[in-house]
VOPAGU-2260 file (C-alpha; in pm, 1 decimal, decimal comma):
REM VOPAGU-2260
SITE   aa  ch    i         X         Y         Z
SITE  GLY   A    0   11409,4    9858,8    -593,7
SITE  ASN   A    1   11564,2   10088,5    -281,5
SITE  PRO   A    2   11913,6    9927,6    -196,6
SITE  GLY   A    3   11778,3   10052,1     213,8
SITE  GLY   A    4   11938,0   10214,8     489,7
SITE  LEU   A    5   11991,2   10281,5     826,9
SITE  LEU   A    6   11675,2   10175,9    1081,1
SITE  ASP   A    7   11635,3   10446,8    1277,8
SITE  GLN   A    8   11543,5   10572,8     978,3
SITE  ALA   A    9   11335,0   10273,3     859,9
SITE  ILE   A   10   11140,3   10299,6    1187,3
SITE  SER   A   11   11135,4   10685,1    1110,5
SITE  VAL   A   12   10927,1   10659,9     833,9
SITE  ALA   A   13   10726,6   10334,4     883,8
SITE  SER   A   14   10571,9   10522,3    1199,5
SITE  ARG   A   15   10417,6   10786,5     922,8
SITE  PHE   A   16   10214,9   10513,3     824,0
SITE  LEU   A   17   10100,0   10273,4    1180,4
SITE  GLU   A   18    9934,5   10403,2    1476,6
SITE  PRO   A   19   10198,2   10518,2    1780,2
SITE  ASN   A   20   10334,8   10166,2    1962,6
SITE  GLU   A   21   10232,4    9978,8    1672,3
SITE  LEU   A   22   10593,0    9730,2    1651,6
SITE  VAL   A   23   10758,5    9788,2    1291,8
SITE  VAL   A   24   10985,4    9556,7    1336,2
SITE  TYR   A   25   11177,7    9349,8    1560,5
SITE  THR   A   26   11531,2    9114,1    1634,4
SITE  GLU   A   27   11615,8    8826,8    1777,6
SITE  GLY   A   28   11901,5    8605,2    1772,7
SITE  ARG   A   29   11981,9    8193,7    1920,5
SITE  LEU   A   30   11936,4    8246,0    2291,5
SITE  PRO   A   31   11604,2    8290,8    2500,8
SITE  GLY   A   32   11579,0    8661,0    2592,4
SITE  THR   A   33   11712,5    8862,0    2275,9
SITE  ARG   A   34   11411,4    8996,6    2099,0
SITE  GLN   A   35   11408,5    9384,7    2114,3
SITE  ASP   A   36   11119,8    9534,5    1957,9
SITE  TYR   A   37   11093,0    9891,1    1734,6
SITE  ASP   A   38   10727,2   10014,3    1764,9
SITE  ALA   A   39   10613,8   10295,1    1571,7
SITE  LEU   A   40   10727,0   10696,9    1743,5
SITE  ARG   A   41   10491,8   10911,2    1850,3
SITE  ASP   A   42   10604,1   11232,3    1762,7
SITE  VAL   A   43   10546,1   11189,3    1400,5
SITE  PRO   A   44   10352,9   11350,2    1133,8
SITE  ARG   A   45   10137,1   11085,8     979,5
SITE  VAL   A   46    9913,0   11020,5     683,1
SITE  ASP   A   47    9593,9   10860,0     699,2
SITE  TRP   A   48    9498,1   10815,5     300,9
SITE  PRO   A   49    9562,5   10446,4     133,5
SITE  VAL   A   50    9898,4   10360,8      63,3
SITE  VAL   A   51   10087,3   10046,6    -230,2
SITE  VAL   A   52   10403,7   10024,9    -126,1
SITE  LEU   A   53   10648,1    9913,8    -438,1
SITE  ILE   A   54   10923,1    9695,4    -430,1
SITE  ASN   A   55   11185,4    9438,6    -656,8
SITE  ARG   A   56   11451,9    9228,8    -638,5
SITE  GLY   A   57   11666,4    9455,6    -526,9
SITE  SER   A   58   11399,3    9612,8    -208,2
SITE  ALA   A   59   11589,3    9534,4      36,2
SITE  SER   A   60   11737,9    9571,6     386,5
SITE  ALA   A   61   11551,5    9937,7     558,4
SITE  SER   A   62   11290,5    9905,4     256,8
SITE  GLU   A   63   11215,7    9557,4     361,6
SITE  ILE   A   64   11158,7    9676,3     733,1
SITE  VAL   A   65   10932,0    9942,4     556,7
SITE  SER   A   66   10700,3    9740,8     364,4
SITE  GLY   A   67   10716,7    9422,7     645,2
SITE  ALA   A   68   10580,0    9698,0     863,6
SITE  ILE   A   69   10283,0    9839,3     618,7
SITE  GLN   A   70   10201,2    9440,1     496,7
SITE  ASP   A   71   10147,5    9315,9     872,6
SITE  HIS   A   72    9930,2    9600,9     944,9
SITE  ASP   A   73    9723,4    9596,8     692,3
SITE  ARG   A   74    9808,2    9923,7     646,3
SITE  GLY   A   75    9843,1    9906,6     279,0
SITE  LEU   A   76    9926,1    9648,4     -14,8
SITE  VAL   A   77   10296,2    9582,1    -142,4
SITE  VAL   A   78   10248,0    9559,4    -532,4
SITE  GLY   A   79   10572,9    9367,2    -709,0
SITE  GLU   A   80   10846,0    9127,1    -695,0
SITE  THR   A   81   10933,8    8915,5    -454,3
SITE  SER   A   82   11235,8    9177,7    -240,0
SITE  PHE   A   83   11628,8    9113,1    -194,3
SITE  GLY   A   84   11617,3    8928,8     196,4
SITE  LYS   A   85   11879,6    9106,6     380,0
SITE  GLY   A   86   11754,8    9064,8     731,9
SITE  LEU   A   87   12098,9    9065,4     911,0
SITE  VAL   A   88   12212,7    9249,7    1230,3
SITE  GLN   A   89   12620,8    9227,1    1279,3
SITE  SER   A   90   12790,1    9339,7    1614,6
SITE  VAL   A   91   13132,2    9415,2    1584,9
SITE  TYR   A   92   13411,3    9287,5    1842,9
SITE  PRO   A   93   13755,7    9514,6    1810,4
SITE  LEU   A   94   14023,6    9336,6    1792,4
SITE  SER   A   95   14389,8    9410,1    1729,7
SITE  GLU   A   96   14567,6    9653,0    1534,9
SITE  ASN   A   97   14275,6    9883,5    1439,8
SITE  THR   A   98   14066,7    9610,2    1309,4
SITE  GLY   A   99   13782,5    9448,0    1397,8
SITE  LEU   A  100   13533,2    9132,9    1353,4
SITE  ALA   A  101   13199,4    9192,9    1243,7
SITE  LEU   A  102   12972,9    8901,1    1373,7
SITE  THR   A  103   12620,5    8776,1    1277,5
SITE  THR   A  104   12439,8    8768,6    1607,9
SITE  GLN   A  105   12039,3    8804,6    1514,8
SITE  LYS   A  106   11792,5    8905,5    1218,4
SITE  TYR   A  107   11575,6    9072,8    1165,0
SITE  TYR   A  108   11162,3    9003,3    1179,0
SITE  THR   A  109   10856,1    9189,8    1078,1
SITE  PRO   A  110   10575,2    9186,5    1298,8
SITE  VAL   A  111   10411,5    8917,8    1253,6
SITE  GLY   A  112   10717,6    8729,1    1311,7
SITE  ARG   A  113   10852,5    8671,2     896,5
SITE  SER   A  114   11221,7    8659,5     885,1
SITE  ILE   A  115   11352,7    8917,2     613,6
SITE  GLN   A  116   11674,3    8698,2     563,8
SITE  ARG   A  117   11603,0    8488,6     244,9
SITE  PRO   A  118   11786,4    8156,8     337,1
SITE  TYR   A  119   12200,6    8044,3     172,7
SITE  ASP   A  120   12431,3    7839,5     121,3
SITE  ASN   A  121   12717,5    8072,1     108,1
SITE  GLU   A  122   12762,2    8456,0     -31,0
SITE  GLU   A  123   12791,4    8405,8    -356,0
SITE  GLU   A  124   12550,6    8217,9    -435,5
SITE  TYR   A  125   12355,6    8487,0    -175,9
SITE  TYR   A  126   12443,5    8720,2    -411,8
SITE  TYR   A  127   12406,4    8620,2    -734,9
SITE  ASP   A  128   12110,6    8407,3    -776,1
SITE  ASN   A  129   11917,7    8673,0    -710,3
SITE  TYR   A  130   11988,3    8829,9   -1009,6
SITE  THR   A  131   11939,3    8541,8   -1214,7
SITE  ARG   A  132   11709,7    8351,7   -1095,7
SITE  GLU   A  133   11401,7    8352,8   -1289,6
SITE  VAL   A  134   11154,0    8578,1   -1293,7
SITE  ALA   A  135   10944,9    8493,9    -960,9
SITE  PRO   A  136   10728,4    8755,9    -822,1
SITE  LYS   A  137   10606,7    8583,6    -538,4
SITE  ALA   A  138   10659,1    8355,1    -311,6
SITE  PRO   A  139   10718,3    8007,1    -332,1
SITE  GLU   A  140   10410,0    7741,9    -275,4
SITE  ASP   A  141   10582,3    7556,0      31,1
SITE  ALA   A  142   10668,7    7884,5     189,1
SITE  PRO   A  143   10495,4    7895,4     566,2
SITE  VAL   A  144   10268,9    8096,9     623,3
SITE  TYR   A  145   10178,2    8397,9     822,7
SITE  TYR   A  146    9839,1    8611,6     928,7
SITE  THR   A  147    9806,3    8972,4     941,6
SITE  ASP   A  148    9651,2    9202,4    1183,9
SITE  THR   A  149    9320,3    9152,3    1010,9
SITE  GLY   A  150    9402,9    8772,7     886,8
SITE  ARG   A  151    9528,8    8862,5     560,0
SITE  LYS   A  152    9770,3    8536,1     448,7
SITE  VAL   A  153   10097,3    8628,1     374,1
SITE  TYR   A  154   10447,5    8464,2     308,6
SITE  GLY   A  155   10748,4    8407,0     486,8
SITE  GLY   A  156   11059,2    8202,8     377,6
SITE  GLY   A  157   11267,3    8547,8     287,0
SITE  GLY   A  158   11241,2    8857,2     173,3
SITE  ILE   A  159   10872,9    9039,7      89,4
SITE  ALA   A  160   10650,5    8858,5    -103,9
SITE  PRO   A  161   10373,2    9104,2    -262,4
SITE  ASP   A  162    9986,5    9110,0    -234,4
SITE  VAL   A  163    9961,9    9152,3    -581,6
SITE  PRO   A  164   10274,5    8956,2    -799,5
SITE  VAL   A  165   10422,0    9164,9   -1105,8
SITE  GLU   A  166   10653,7    8986,7   -1354,3
SITE  ILE   A  167   10870,1    9274,6   -1418,3
SITE  PRO   A  168   11068,8    9219,8   -1793,2
SITE  GLU   A  169   11387,0    9131,6   -1768,9
SITE  GLU   A  170   11636,4    9427,6   -1923,4
SITE  PRO   A  171   11780,2    9355,1   -2276,5
SITE  LYS   A  172   12097,9    9353,7   -2251,3
SITE  VAL   A  173   12222,1    9555,6   -2545,5
SITE  MET   A  174   12042,1    9842,8   -2284,1
SITE  ARG   A  175   12296,9    9753,5   -2008,4
SITE  ARG   A  176   12583,0    9784,9   -2260,8
SITE  LEU   A  177   12405,6   10117,4   -2346,9
SITE  VAL   A  178   12402,7   10282,9   -2032,0
SITE  ARG   A  179   12716,6   10191,4   -1943,9
SITE  GLU   A  180   12917,8   10343,6   -2236,6
SITE  SER   A  181   12679,9   10653,1   -2170,4
SITE  ALA   A  182   12538,0   10642,9   -2523,2
SITE  PHE   A  183   12190,0   10755,8   -2471,6
SITE  THR   A  184   12403,0   11080,9   -2297,7
SITE  ARG   A  185   12611,6   11130,1   -2496,7
SITE  PHE   A  186   12366,0   11117,3   -2818,7
SITE  VAL   A  187   12182,2   11399,0   -2653,7
SITE  SER   A  188   12396,9   11628,8   -2485,0
SITE  PRO   A  189   12497,6   11764,3   -2798,4
SITE  LEU   A  190   12216,0   11850,5   -2890,6
SITE  THR   A  191   12024,0   12189,1   -2919,1
SITE  ASP   A  192   11713,2   12334,9   -2781,0
SITE  GLU   A  193   11569,9   12291,7   -3101,9
SITE  GLN   A  194   11665,8   11958,9   -3180,8
SITE  ARG   A  195   11519,7   11767,6   -2868,3
SITE  LEU   A  196   11199,6   11988,0   -2907,3
SITE  ALA   A  197   11125,6   11838,7   -3258,0
SITE  TYR   A  198   11246,6   11500,4   -3117,3
SITE  ARG   A  199   11015,7   11501,2   -2890,2
SITE  LYS   A  200   10781,2   11532,1   -3136,4
SITE  ALA   A  201   10884,2   11255,0   -3332,6
SITE  SER   A  202   10996,9   10944,6   -3203,2
SITE  LYS   A  203   11062,6   10734,0   -3506,4
SITE  LYS   A  204   11336,5   10984,9   -3659,2
SITE  LEU   A  205   11470,8   10950,4   -3315,4
SITE  PHE   A  206   11558,8   10653,2   -3293,5
SITE  ASP   A  207   11649,2   10594,7   -3684,8
SITE  ASP   A  208   11916,2   10890,2   -3533,4
SITE  PHE   A  209   12047,2   10729,6   -3291,6
SITE  VAL   A  210   12081,8   10443,9   -3455,0
SITE  ALA   A  211   12329,0   10645,8   -3714,5
SITE  TRP   A  212   12423,0   10791,8   -3453,6
SITE  LEU   A  213   12572,9   10433,0   -3310,4
SITE  ALA   A  214   12699,3   10313,7   -3611,3
SITE  ARG   A  215   12945,5   10629,3   -3654,3
SITE  GLU   A  216   13034,5   10698,9   -3304,7
SITE  VAL   A  217   13074,8   10337,1   -3131,8
SITE  GLU   A  218   13297,6   10099,8   -3185,9
SITE  ASP   A  219   13146,3    9754,9   -3324,9
SITE  PRO   A  220   12773,6    9897,5   -3241,2
SITE  PRO   A  221   12494,5    9614,8   -3172,6
SITE  LEU   A  222   12258,0    9780,7   -3466,7
SITE  ASP   A  223   12088,1    9405,7   -3427,8
SITE  GLU   A  224   12003,3    9353,2   -3127,3
SITE  VAL   A  225   11908,6    9797,6   -3105,3
SITE  GLU   A  226   11627,9    9713,9   -3310,4
SITE  GLN   A  227   11491,8    9441,2   -3138,0
SITE  ALA   A  228   11485,6    9635,5   -2808,7
SITE  SER   A  229   11348,8    9931,1   -2986,5
SITE  GLU   A  230   11086,6   10011,6   -2808,3
SITE  ARG   A  231   11332,9   10012,4   -2471,8
SITE  VAL   A  232   11589,0   10231,7   -2653,2
SITE  GLY   A  233   11296,3   10410,3   -2748,8
SITE  LEU   A  234   11170,9   10490,4   -2425,1
SITE  TYR   A  235   11509,0   10531,7   -2296,9
SITE  LEU   A  236   11576,1   10818,4   -2524,2
SITE  ARG   A  237   11277,1   10981,0   -2510,5
SITE  ALA   A  238   11364,9   10941,4   -2098,4
SITE  GLU   A  239   11757,8   11164,4   -2159,4
SITE  LEU   A  240   11564,8   11405,6   -2331,1
SITE  ALA   A  241   11278,8   11460,2   -2116,5
SITE  LEU   A  242   11579,5   11499,6   -1825,6
SITE  ALA   A  243   11830,5   11750,9   -2037,7
SITE  THR   A  244   11457,6   11917,3   -2102,6
SITE  GLY   A  245   11277,2   11947,1   -1793,9
SITE  GLY   A  246   11514,8   11704,6   -1503,6
SITE  MET   A  247   11525,4   11432,1   -1302,8
SITE  GLU   A  248   11154,7   11494,7   -1236,4
SITE  GLU   A  249   11102,7   11461,4   -1593,3
SITE  ARG   A  250   11283,9   11225,2   -1696,6
SITE  ASP   A  251   11115,6   10983,9   -1386,1
SITE  ARG   A  252   10786,9   11075,8   -1526,5
SITE  ILE   A  253   10874,9   10897,9   -1866,5
SITE  LEU   A  254   10971,0   10591,0   -1746,0
SITE  THR   A  255   10750,8   10524,2   -1460,6
SITE  GLU   A  256   10505,2   10500,0   -1759,8
SITE  GLU   A  257   10565,8   10292,8   -1916,0
SITE  SER   A  258   10597,2   10035,9   -1601,2
SITE  PRO   A  259   10413,7    9809,3   -1539,6
SITE  VAL   A  260   10465,6    9699,2   -1151,0
SITE  VAL   A  261   10342,0   10165,6   -1139,4
SITE  ALA   A  262   10063,7   10069,3   -1372,2
SITE  GLN   A  263    9963,8    9782,3   -1179,3
SITE  ALA   A  264    9967,3    9969,3    -843,5
SITE  LEU   A  265    9765,9   10255,0   -1010,3
SITE  GLU   A  266    9500,2    9996,6   -1013,6
SITE  SER   A  267    9519,6    9895,8    -652,1
SITE  PHE   A  268    9446,3   10125,6    -486,3
SITE  PRO   A  269    9065,0   10113,2    -443,3
SITE  LYS   A  270    9146,6    9718,7    -321,0
SITE  ALA   A  271    9412,0    9935,0     -35,7
SITE  GLU   A  272    9169,8   10142,4      44,3
SITE  GLN   A  273    8930,6    9927,4     105,0
SITE  LEU   A  274    9185,5    9755,7     326,4
SITE  LEU   A  275    9229,9   10023,5     496,4
SITE  ALA   A  276    8886,8   10052,4     597,1
SITE  THR   A  277    8966,5    9672,3     760,8
SITE  ARG   A  278    9187,0    9783,4     916,5
SITE  ARG   A  279    8985,5   10130,1    1111,3
SITE  SER   A  280    8711,1    9862,5    1166,8
SITE  HIS   A  281    8947,9    9597,3    1357,8
SITE  LYS   A  282    9155,7    9868,4    1514,7
SITE  ASN   A  283    8766,2   10077,0    1608,0
SITE  SER   A  284    8640,8    9681,6    1753,5
SITE  GLN   A  285    8981,5    9630,8    1989,7
SITE  ARG   A  286    8976,2    9965,4    2106,6
SITE  ALA   A  287    8587,2    9916,1    2169,5
SITE  SER   A  288    8665,4    9567,2    2371,7
SITE  ALA   A  289    8974,7    9702,8    2572,8
SITE  ASN   A  290    8678,6    9989,6    2659,2
SITE  LYS   A  291    8440,9    9687,1    2837,9
SITE  ARG   A  292    8733,8    9496,5    3042,6
SITE  ARG   A  293    8802,2    9790,3    3224,6
């Protein structure tokens, strides 16, 4: 997932999908009067097509601001896992000897009032539990309920809970080792263009030759684990071949074709189109009511 970025960039991205002056996010501390709103910008190019946003447990911070704003305003559907839940504002107070104190003073909230920050008791638990927890694509049953502009239920409790939850299979441990040791790159890089083309047409031979290469070139090769993860290994090999011949765009195409989240996102576009129509109708009703009161 997207780990985040700068607040102004999150506002700029969200503004492309929202109407001018719609609330994107707000910050608030413990004291009354500390709330600060951040609205959608006026002078940005806008798009008006159905939107599906993909998130997972690694989506954090600025990406959660964008996802939350799109969801709360019914501008699009959010698909995937509940996001990381990183929504703290820190103020830096200068100290002596060129040092400073970073103190948490506020939290980020989505337009309907959901805190993006996930609760935690200590820093180790906060970062470690997110990656060791059971696959939990949606909010827990006791999560607080909020309502979007058109009255859809959304859930608080930290992070952005998706409209369409998808369980993302855990990556086999052997894959982490192969990636860490650059095994796929080391196997593919020395190949000639002719060999790469031949392998793209023969995935069984590609896998078998990779296993043989592991046995020769890697110390204590995890051959049994590689056999058990043959589908994922084959996918990464095809992606590495695509990178070598067609660049990053071709590699990403191979990987996304196999993604259960992308598959669900594509299936969700008709619902996203319906949601956009409902939003437009709601906005038109609001404008008509406002004109009557004038």
